[in-house]
N, C-alpha and C positions, 0 to 999 in steps of 0.2 A: 022622219025618225029612222025609217028602214034604210034610207040612203046613208045616214051617218053610221049606222051599225055596219053596213056593208063596207063603207070606207075604212072604218077602224079595223075590221077583219082583214081587209086587203093589206093595210099598213102593217098589221101584226104579222101577217104571212110573209110580207116582203122583208121585214126586219128579222124574222126567224130564218129566212133563206140566207140573208147576208151573214147572220151569226154562224150558221152552219158552214158556209163557204169560208169564212175567216178561220173557224175552228179546224176545218179540214186542211187549210193551207198551213196553219201553225203546227199541225200534228204530222205533217208529211215526213218529218225527220230530216229535212234539209237544213242542216246547220250551216252557218256561214263558214266556208272553207278558207283557211288562211292561204295566201299565195306565198309560196316558199321562195321563189326567186324574184329579185328586183329586176326592173327593166334593164336591158343591156345598155351599156354606154356606147355612144356612137364613136366610130373611129375618126381621127383627124382627116383621113382621106381613104378612098377605096375606089377600085376600078370596076366598071360594069358597062357592058355594051360598047367597049372601045373608048369610053370616056372616063376621065379621072375626076371623081367627085370629092370636093373639099367641104368639110363641115364648117359652117359659120354660125356663130351664136346670135347673129343679128336677124331679126324679122322686122322688116320695115314696111312703110306704106306701099311701096311698089309690090312687095310680096302679097299684101292684102288685096291689092287691085288685081293682081294676076290670078289669085285663087278665087276671087269674086267672079271673074270671067269664066273660070272653069266650072264653078258650082252653079252658075246661071244655066250652063248647058247640061248639068247633071242634077236636076232638082230632086231626084229620088234619093240622093245622099243626105238630104236635110235630116238632122237628128240621128244620124247613124253613129253608133258607138265606136265605129272604126275610125272616125275622124273627129273625135272629141279632143278639145284643148288645142293648144298651139303646136304646130308640127316642128320637127327638126328641119333645118334648112341647109341644103347642100348646093354648091355652085360648081359649074364646070364651064370655064370660059367666061366671056363677058355677060352673056344674057341667059345661059342655060341654067335652069333651077330645078331642084328636086325637093319635094316636101314629103317628109316621112312621119307618119303617126304610128306610135307604138302603143300597144295595150297588152296588159298581162291578164291571163286567164288561168284557171285551175290547171288546164292541160298544156300550158306553155305561153310563149309570146306570139303575138300576131302583129302584122304591120300592114299599112296601106300607104301607097306611094303615088303621088301625082308628079309627073315630069313635064317640064316645058323646055323642049329642045328644038332649036331651029324654027321657032314659031308654032310648033305643034304640041298639043297636050297628049299625054298617055297616062294610063293608070295601071297599077299592078297591086296585087295583094298576096299575102302568104303567111306561112307560119315560120317562126324563127326570127331572123333579121335579114334585111335585104342586102346587107354588105358582106355576106358570106356566100360563097358559091354553093349552088345546090349539090355539087359533087362532094363537097367537104363537110357540109353542115346538116344535111338531111332536110334542108329547107324545101318547102314546096311553094311554088308561086303560080299565080294565075294572071295572065295578061287580060286587062279589062277593056281595052280599046284605046283608040287614038282619035283625036279630032283636031282639026286645024281651026284656030280662032283668030 
């Protein structure tokens, strides 16, 4: 009998704790903030790093296979909001590909890019859009590394 009473008291205490956590979370005053700007439209083409990148609306099985190879080498990216959804696909030459994910936040647009050029992967990320130069857009970017696969 004493064991049951202790169990019920523990359960009530746990439920009370959960209630107060929920109440505190709801009362923080963090209302959902509307995002004012829509995601930027990709250009038909843009130049970066000496390469001319052309936007293609096609995402095919070869793209899926290429990205699968990249993400196998980068398991820490699994579930990242930076790479949610299907990326924009850009090509440069016969086999060079660039995949760009855009996401909108309260404080602006963010991007994550995976490039496959000459058999090597590289990744970059930043704020703004990757197809405007840092000198003209105020974009900041971070090179995340390269790997040959």
